[in-house]
C-alpha positions in Angstrom: -52.5 52.6 -13.7 -49.2 52.1 -15.6 -47.2 55.2 -15.9 -45.2 56.1 -18.9 -42.3 58.5 -19.4 -41.9 60.5 -22.6 -39.5 63.3 -23.5 -38.8 65.3 -26.6 -35.4 66.9 -26.8 -34.0 69.7 -28.9 -30.2 69.9 -29.0 -28.1 73.0 -29.2 -27.4 74.4 -32.7 -24.0 73.3 -34.0 -22.3 72.2 -37.1 -23.0 68.6 -38.1 -20.4 66.9 -40.3 -18.7 63.6 -40.8 -15.2 63.1 -42.4 -15.5 59.3 -42.7 -13.9 58.2 -46.0 -12.4 61.6 -46.6 -9.5 60.1 -48.7 -11.8 58.6 -51.3 -11.1 61.5 -53.7 -14.8 62.0 -54.5 -17.7 64.1 -53.4 -19.1 62.4 -50.3 -22.7 62.1 -49.2 -21.8 61.7 -45.5 -24.9 63.1 -43.7 -28.0 60.9 -43.7 -31.0 62.7 -45.1 -34.8 62.5 -45.2 -37.3 64.4 -47.4 -40.0 66.2 -45.5 -42.5 68.2 -47.6 -40.5 70.0 -50.3 -37.2 70.1 -48.3 -34.4 67.8 -47.3 -33.4 67.5 -43.6 -30.4 65.7 -42.1 -31.0 62.9 -39.6 -29.2 61.0 -36.9 -30.1 57.4 -36.3 -31.6 56.1 -33.0 -28.7 53.7 -32.8 -26.2 56.6 -32.8 -28.1 58.3 -29.9 -28.3 55.0 -28.0 -24.5 54.8 -28.3 -24.2 58.2 -26.6 -26.5 57.0 -23.8 -24.5 53.8 -23.3 -21.3 55.9 -23.1 -22.8 57.9 -20.3 -23.8 54.8 -18.3 -20.4 53.3 -19.0 -18.7 56.3 -17.5 -21.0 56.8 -14.5 -22.2 53.3 -13.6 -19.4 51.1 -14.9 -19.7 48.4 -12.3 -23.4 48.0 -13.2 -22.9 48.1 -17.0 -22.4 44.9 -18.9 -21.1 46.2 -22.3 -18.2 48.7 -22.3 -16.4 50.2 -25.2 -12.6 50.4 -25.4 -11.6 53.1 -27.9 -7.9 51.9 -27.8 -8.9 48.6 -29.5 -12.2 49.8 -31.0 -14.3 47.0 -29.6 -16.8 46.2 -26.9 -16.2 43.9 -24.0 -18.7 42.3 -21.7 -18.6 41.8 -17.9 -20.7 38.6 -17.9 -20.8 35.6 -20.2 -24.6 36.0 -20.3 -26.9 39.0 -20.6 -28.6 39.8 -17.4 -31.3 42.6 -17.2 -31.6 42.2 -13.5 -27.9 42.8 -12.8 -26.9 45.2 -15.6 -28.4 48.6 -16.4 -27.7 48.5 -20.1 -29.2 45.1 -20.6 -32.3 46.3 -18.8 -32.7 49.6 -20.6 -31.5 48.7 -24.1 -32.3 45.0 -24.4 -30.2 42.5 -26.2 -30.1 39.5 -28.6 -27.7 36.6 -28.4 -28.4 34.6 -31.6 -27.0 31.1 -31.5 -28.0 27.5 -32.1 -28.5 24.8 -29.5 -28.5 21.1 -29.6 -29.7 19.5 -32.9 -29.4 22.9 -34.5 -32.4 24.2 -32.7 -32.9 27.9 -32.1 -31.4 28.9 -28.7 -31.6 32.7 -29.2 -31.8 34.7 -26.0 -33.3 38.2 -26.4 -35.0 41.0 -24.6 -36.7 44.0 -26.2 -35.2 47.3 -25.2 -37.4 49.1 -22.7 -36.0 52.5 -23.7 -37.2 53.5 -27.1 -35.4 56.2 -29.0 -36.7 57.9 -32.2 -34.5 59.0 -35.1 -33.4 62.7 -34.7 -34.4 65.1 -37.4 -32.8 68.5 -38.0 -34.9 71.6 -37.3 -33.5 73.3 -40.4 -33.6 72.2 -44.0 -30.3 71.1 -45.5 -29.2 73.3 -48.5 -26.2 71.3 -49.6 -23.4 73.1 -47.7 -20.0 71.4 -48.5 -16.6 72.0 -47.0 -13.4 71.2 -49.0 -10.0 70.1 -47.7 -6.9 68.3 -48.5 -5.4 65.1 -47.1 -2.4 66.0 -45.0 -1.3 68.8 -47.4 -0.5 66.2 -50.1 -1.3 66.8 -53.7 -2.6 64.1 -55.9 -5.8 62.6 -57.4 -7.1 61.6 -54.0 -5.8 64.5 -51.9 -8.9 66.7 -52.2 -12.0 65.7 -50.4 -15.4 67.3 -49.7 -17.5 67.0 -46.6 -21.2 67.8 -46.2 -21.8 70.2 -43.2 -25.1 71.4 -41.7 -25.5 74.0 -39.0 -28.6 73.0 -37.2 -30.3 71.6 -34.1 -31.8 68.1 -33.8 -35.1 67.0 -32.3 -35.8 63.4 -31.1 -38.1 61.6 -28.6 -37.6 58.9 -26.0 -40.3 56.6 -24.5 -40.0 54.4 -21.4 -42.4 52.5 -19.2 -40.6 52.2 -15.8 -42.7 49.1 -14.9 -41.2 47.3 -17.9 -37.7 47.5 -16.3 -36.4 44.9 -14.0 -35.6 47.8 -11.7 -38.0 50.7 -12.3 -35.8 53.2 -10.5 -33.4 52.9 -13.5 -35.7 55.2 -15.4 -34.1 58.1 -13.4 -30.7 57.1 -14.8 -32.1 57.3 -18.3 -33.1 60.9 -17.7 -29.6 61.6 -16.3 -28.1 60.2 -19.5 -30.3 62.2 -21.8 -29.3 65.4 -19.9 -25.6 64.7 -20.4 -25.0 63.1 -23.8 -21.7 64.5 -25.0 -21.8 63.1 -28.5 -23.4 60.5 -30.6 -21.9 57.5 -32.4 -22.7 55.9 -35.8 -22.4 58.4 -38.7 -21.6 61.2 -36.3 -18.7 59.6 -34.5 -15.9 61.8 -35.8 -16.9 65.3 -34.7 -17.9 67.0 -31.5 -21.6 67.9 -31.3 -23.3 68.8 -28.1 -26.3 66.5 -28.1 -27.6 67.5 -24.6 -31.0 69.2 -24.4 -31.2 72.9 -25.1 -34.9 72.7 -24.7 -36.9 69.7 -23.4 -40.5 68.7 -22.7 -41.1 65.7 -20.4 -44.4 64.0 -19.9 -45.2 61.5 -17.1 -48.7 60.0 -17.9 -50.9 56.9 -17.9 -51.6 57.6 -21.6 -49.6 55.0 -23.6 -49.3 57.5 -26.6 -46.5 60.2 -26.4 -48.4 63.0 -28.1 -45.4 65.2 -27.7 -43.2 64.0 -30.7 -42.1 66.7 -33.1 -43.6 69.5 -31.1 -40.7 71.9 -31.5 -40.0 73.9 -34.7 -37.6 76.6 -35.8 -39.1 80.0 -35.6 -36.7 82.8 -36.7 -33.4 82.3 -34.9 -35.1 80.6 -32.0 -37.2 77.5 -31.3 -40.9 77.5 -30.6 -43.6 74.9 -29.7 -47.0 76.1 -31.0 -48.2 72.5 -31.4 -47.5 71.8 -27.7 -49.4 74.9 -26.7 -52.4 73.8 -28.8 -52.3 70.2 -27.3 -52.6 71.7 -23.8 -55.2 74.2 -24.8 -57.5 71.6 -26.3 -57.0 69.2 -23.5 -55.3 66.4 -25.4 -52.4 66.6 -23.1 -53.0 67.6 -19.4 -50.8 70.5 -18.2 -50.2 68.6 -14.9 -48.4 65.9 -16.9 -45.8 68.2 -18.4 -42.5 69.6 -17.5 -41.0 72.1 -19.9 -37.5 73.5 -19.6 -34.5 75.2 -21.3 -34.3 78.1 -23.7 -38.0 77.6 -24.6 -38.9 78.9 -21.2 -37.7 82.4 -22.2 -39.9 82.5 -25.3 -43.5 83.5 -25.6 -44.4 79.8 -25.9 -42.9 79.2 -22.5 -45.0 82.0 -21.0 -48.1 80.6 -22.6 -47.5 77.1 -21.3 -46.9 78.5 -17.8 -50.1 80.4 -17.9 -51.9 77.1 -18.9 -50.6 75.5 -15.7 -47.5 73.7 -17.1 -44.5 73.4 -14.9 -41.8 75.5 -16.7 -38.2 75.7 -15.7 -35.4 77.8 -17.2 -32.8 75.2 -16.3 -32.8 71.8 -17.9 -31.0 70.1 -15.0 -33.6 71.5 -12.6 -36.4 70.1 -14.8 -34.8 66.7 -14.9 -34.4 66.7 -11.1 -38.1 67.5 -10.8 -39.0 64.7 -13.3 -36.8 62.2 -11.4 -38.6 63.2 -8.1 -42.0 62.6 -9.8 -40.9 59.2 -11.2 -39.6 58.2 -7.7 -43.0 59.1 -6.2 -44.7 56.9 -8.9 -42.2 54.0 -8.3 -42.7 54.0 -4.5 -46.5 54.6 -4.6 
């Protein structure tokens, strides 16, 4: 049967902020937000996370990456004149669309749906409106004072990938490597350093086409817990044999409960990613 790879990631807790437009001289709403229940939470777009994943591939697989970003000129360049999912890792994982017209103004668009799906990241903690104030280069004037929204939080997001949908299924392992080493994300979070690598992670390799593991982490006190994940395993909706859990969650009571239920639990995230890659490799070569 077709195997699917799902992973839900919780980042480290850090201060999210964005100084874009800081000289506008007005109060800025720079963090994207979403209402959940009775509270507001900050959010990071899937496109911003994909930017970070592309950056990893550019730095580690440059000869096999079609699109590369040059910060000196603030633009992307392409190795080939045409997209090629067989040849290039990023075209295979993220897809593409080349919109253009052909002869007689007919549609000649070339496109490929991205095989790697990424959800929007949501903060674990509600946003209470924290704002930092500063001045523009020490100057005084109407536009010298600016305010920036800041949020000390961790973010949670999920990825989904069906290796068989890739031109080269072994590239699924590279996607796991990238997720484990995202230094920062782009988009609305391009101007500050935020460690977007996994602090805790749950990986599922399964023939079930539905993830089931989205949004399983939650803030509990100063730590992070996963009571929903424990319940899913207890009631049999997610088989313990399909899961790999790792990171700081392993040192919590939830990690111990999952281990007792038969889930493979690792204290180290890198060790867990290596185990998941080995499992994927067995599936690809089977």
